[in-house]
N, C-alpha and C positions, 0 to 999 in steps of 0.2 A: 889764394884760397885753394884748399885741396880739392880735388874733384870728388864727386859723388861716386860712391861705390856703385857698381852695375847692378841693376835690379832696382835701384833707387831706394833711398831713405835710410839704408842701414838697418841694423837689428833694434828690437825693441829695448834692449839693455843699454844701447849706446846713447838714447835719448837722456837729456837732463831730467832729474827728478823735480817735481813741482806739481801744485794744484792744478788739477785738469789736464795734467800732462800725459796721463795714461799709465804712469808708473805703478799705480796701485794695481793689485790683481782684480780679477772680477769678483772673486769670492769675498775680498775684503770690502769693496764697495757694496755689495749685497748685504753684508753683514752690517755695515754702517747705516745703511737705508732702513733695515729692519729695526734696528736699535733705535733709531731716530722715530720711526712710526710707533713703536711700542711705548717709548717715553712719551710722545705726544698724547697717545691714547690713555695711558695711565694718568698723565697730568688732567686731562679732560675729566676722566672719571672722579679723581680726587677733588676737583672743583666742584663737580656736580654733587658729590657727597657732602661737602662742606655746606652747601646751600640747601640741602635737603631736597634736590629736585628728583622727582620720580615721574615716570609716564603718567600723564593724566587719565582720568576715567574716560570711558567713551561718552562723547558728547560734551565733555568739559573743555573750557578755553585753554589753549596751550600758549603760554607766554613766549615760547621759542619759535612759534609758528608752526603751520601745518606740516605734518609729515616729518617733524624733527626726530621723533622716535622710530622712524621706519614703519615696519609692519607689525609692531608689537600689539597693535589693537586688532589685529586679525583681518583676514580678507572679508569677512562678513561685514566689519565696520566700513571698510572702503566701499563695498558694493552698495550699502545703504546710503553712504554719503553721495556716491555718484547718482543714485536714484532720487535723491532729494528727500529721503525719509529722515535723515539726520541732518540738522543744520551745521555749517561749519562753526569751529570754535570762535573764529573771529566775528561771524555774525551774531552768536550768543553773546559775546562781549559787549558789542555795540548795542545790544538790545533789539536787533532787527528781526530775529527769529522768534516766532510765537511759542509759547510754552505748550508742552504736550497736553492734549485734552485728556481729561479724566473720563474713565468710563462711567456712565450713568445708566441706571436701570429705569424701569417704568415709573412715571410720575416725577421724573427729574431728580430723583434720589441718587446721590453718588453711591456707588457700590458695584459689585460684580455682576453675576448672573441675575436674570430676572426671575421671579418666584415661579414655581412650577405650576401653580394654579392661579386662576383669576384672569382678569381682562389683561390682554397683551402678553401673558406669559404661556408657558408651556401647559398642556391640559394635565390634570392631575391624574394619577393612576386609576382613580374610580370613574374619571371621565372618558377614558379610552376603552371601557368594556373590560370584560374579564379576560385574564391572561390565557394562552393556550392550555396550560396545565390545569387551569380552572374551569374551563369549558365543560358542559355536560357531554359525557362519553370519552373524553380524552385519557381518563385514568383507566389503567388496566385493572380488570376484575381481579380479586384475590383468588390465589391457587388453593385447592382443596388441601386440608390439613394432613390427609393421609397419603399425599403424593411423595413418593421416594425422592431423596435427594438428588439421584442421578436421573430422574424421570425426564421426559421430553415433552415439549409442546408442538404436536403435529398440526400443520395447517394445509388446507387445500382439501376440495371435496373429495377426490379420488383417494387421497392419502388417509383421510378419516373413514371414508367408507370401507376401504379394504382393511383396514385395522379392525373394524367392528366384524367384517366377514371373516377374517383369518382367525381371529380369537386366540392370537398367540401371546398377547399381553393385555394386562388390565387397562381399561380405560376408566380414568377417575373422574372425569367432568368433560362436558362438551358445551362450548359456546357457539352460538349462531346468531345472525342477524334475523330480524323478523321474515324478510324476504326469502332467506335461504331455508329457514326452518319450515316455511309453508310450501316451498317448491320441490324440496328433496323428500321423496317418499320414504327413503331408508331411514330418516330421521324420526319416523312416526314410533311412538312407543319408547323412544329414548329420553332420558332426562336432560333436556336442552335448556340451558340457561340463556336467555335473550341478552344481547349486547349490541352497542352501536359499532358502525364500521371502524370508528377511530380507536375504540376501546380494543377491538380485535388486532388492529395494527400494532397498538402498544403491547398487547400480550404476546403475539407472535414475533415481534421484532421485524415484520415484513409486510408490506401492503399486498402481497400475493396469497392472502388467506382464503380468497374467493368466499368470504362470508361464514367460514367455520374453523374452529380451533378445537383441539381435544388434548387434554392432559393425560398422558399414558405413562406406563412403567418403562424402565429401561429396555433397550432392544435385546432380545433373547439370543445371543450367539450360540452356535453349537460346536461339538467337537467334529473333527475330520472323520473320525471313526464311524460316525453316524452316517455321514455321506457314503463312505466305502462300503457300508453293510447293504446298500441297496444293490440289486443285481443290475450289471451293466450300467453303472452310473455315467452321467454326462455332467462333467463339473467344469465351471469357468473359473480360472485364477487370474487375479490382477496383480502385476508386479509394481507396487508403489504408485498406482494411479492417485493422484491427488485432488482432483476435481470432483467435488461431490455430484456435480451435474453429469459428468461422464459415468461415475459410479451408478447413478441412478438409471441412466439410459441403458447401460450394459445389463443391469440387474432386469430392467423391463424386457428386453430382448430375450434374455436367458429364461425368463419365467415364461414367456410366450412360446418358446420353442421346447418347453418340458424339461429344462435342465434340472438336474438333481439338486444343485446347490452352487455356491460360489465361495471362493477363498480370497480373502483380501489380507494385506499386510497390517500388523499391529502398529507398526512404527512408520512415520514418514509417509503416511497414506490416508486417503479419506476413510472415514467410518460411515456408519449408517446414521446419519444425522437428519433432522427434519427436513433440510434442504434436499438431501439424497432420497428421502421417501417421496417427497413431493415430485421430484424429477423422475422417479420410477413409476409414478401414478399408483403408488401403493404396492408395487411388485415386491418389494422387499419384505412385506408382511407375510407373503406366501413363500417366498424363496429362502432356503436355509443358507446362512452365511456363516463362514469360519473366520475367525481372526487368528492368523498364523503369526508366531513369534519369528520364525524364519521360514521364508517360502521355499527355499530350496530343499529344507529337511521336510517340509510338508509334501513336496513333489516326490521326493524319495519314499516317503511312506506310502504315497498313492501308488508308485511303481511297484513297491513291495506287495501292495494289495492286489496286484494284477492288472492295473490301468496303464494304458498308454499315454504317454505326455507329448503333445505337440505345442510348440511355441510360435506365435506369429512374428515374423521378420521380415526384412527386405531381401531383394535379390542379391545385395552386396555381400550379406551374411552367409551366402550359400545355402539359402532356402530352396526347397523344391516347390513345384506347382501345388496349389491348395487342393486339387482334385486327385492328387496321386495316393495319398495315404488312405488307409483302411481304417475308417472311423467307426466301425462296429465294435461292439463290447464296451467295456469300461474304458474311459478316456477322460483326459484333462486337457482343455485349451487354455494356454497361458498368453495373456495379452500384456504387452510392455507399457511403460509409463509414457505420458504426454512428452514427445520431443527426445526422450532418451532411449525408449525401447527397452528390451530385456537387458537386466544386468548380466554380465559374463558368467557368474556361477549359476544363475538361473537358466540361462540359455544352454550351458553345458549339461545341465541335468535333463533336459528334454531329449526325447527319443529321436525327433526330427523337428526341423524348423520349416514352416510353410509360409508361402507368400501369395498375396493377391496380385493379378496383373494390373499394370498401370499404364494406360494408352495415352493419357492426356499430358499436359506439361508439368503438372505438379509431381512430386516424388513421394507423396505419402497420404495416407487417409487419416482422418480422426480416429481415435481409438475406439469410439463408440460406433462409428460408421464401419470400421474393419471388423468389429466384433459381430455385428449384425450380418455382414456378408458371410463370415466364416461360420457362424452358427447355422444359418439357413442352409449352407452347402453341406454341413455335417448332418443337419435334420434329413435333407433330401437323400443322402446316401443311407442313413439308418432307416428310413421309411421304405425305400426299396428293398432292403434285406429283410424288413419285417413283413412286408406285403408280398415279397417273392416276385416283385416285378423288375 
């Protein structure tokens, strides 16, 4: 016998060919296995097609045994089977599983939902009392026929009172509760229509009406030239302030310090709405407001008319202390929007930027609070010049 080569066994090609001898390549064996599996699967499908076998319906007996068709009945079916809500097909075939109970209504009658009215059923709509919209006082009173399409519904005691005092726009109608009409002296002599609180809430669209609502004409905006015609005007400009509460608060402070008027942006900014009028406690009815299409151009017009323009900014914007400028004569104080401040073109139009000192941990003030601080600092300086102190 010839000795074995070193390394043992010799090469794979030296072995005799035969079944199971390893002469077949790995790819050939894999192809044969795949072919055999596909053929068996096709044969099984063909046999099932001849007998008309299909997956049974959920809950029906399966002659091939439970789970033959895999998960074709879905995970919900098997969860219900496991919980005992659906009997097994074999139990149904033996007759051990009870038939599903039919839903019965009141009186033992088979059917679905019980009747809405009557014993044992839901109360009829008439038995539950009137709906909210059908209750007395829930409907808003009708508007006056002569009210303009762009008219407003002002609400709040101060807002309505100051509108009557200012006499800048026509009041078409006033609604008030009995308590408010008898308690407010300024309503004496007015044609007040009595209404319930719920009716005023529906009319104003807000529960903050304080018992009085008024239908008025649109707000009378003015032109910038009307403000600049006043000697040494004090004007407040808002650069895209969008919160009507801030607009109302600034307008209230501006009116209290005797400002000539206010400039607001026509686009992307709050307007003089009923909410702003109420937030200002009616100050917008006395303060003249300009809606500028372009605030930078309006500031340039004010500078051409002899007014100085000061913008409120932070220290990081290169602003000076708020006590350094000379606020006498005609001037415009520009306040930036919430969170963003002054836009670059508006800031570049200003003659100077001023800043309030911040000694605490926060790095900014609310625009309403900053406006109040600056306006009263301006008022203090202007009063000193006027009184000579």
